[in-house]
LOVEX-74275 format. One record per residue (C-alpha): residue number from 0; residue in one letter; z, y, x. Coordinates in Angstrom, 3 decimals. Last residue first. Layout:
[atom NUM, "A", [Z, Y, X]] ...
//
This chain:
[atom 22, "I", [88.829, 123.357, 107.738]] [atom 21, "N", [87.016, 120.384, 109.947]] [atom 20, "M", [85.135, 119.132, 106.773]] [atom 19, "V", [83.404, 122.915, 106.431]] [atom 18, "V", [82.496, 122.751, 110.190]] [atom 17, "M", [81.278, 119.417, 109.701]] [atom 16, "M", [79.276, 120.601, 106.375]] [atom 15, "M", [77.760, 123.592, 108.495]] [atom 14, "K", [76.832, 120.918, 111.384]] [atom 13, "T", [75.278, 118.366, 109.092]] [atom 12, "T", [73.196, 121.642, 107.309]] [atom 11, "K", [71.801, 122.096, 110.857]] [atom 10, "S", [70.972, 118.554, 111.414]] [atom 9, "K", [68.861, 118.139, 107.934]] [atom 8, "N", [67.370, 114.817, 106.901]] [atom 7, "R", [69.263, 112.312, 109.315]] [atom 6, "M", [72.630, 114.390, 108.949]] [atom 5, "W", [72.091, 114.960, 105.219]] [atom 4, "I", [71.551, 111.282, 104.710]] [atom 3, "K", [75.118, 110.411, 106.089]] [atom 2, "M", [76.477, 113.371, 104.051]] [atom 1, "T", [75.353, 111.484, 100.925]] [atom 0, "M", [77.654, 108.657, 101.370]] 
//
C-alpha cells in the first residue's frame, strides 16, 4: 500500500516503480 502513497507523493518515482513492476 506504500506504492499508493508514493504515487501521490512522487509521480516520477511511481513511473520508475511501474517499470520495475513490469519487468
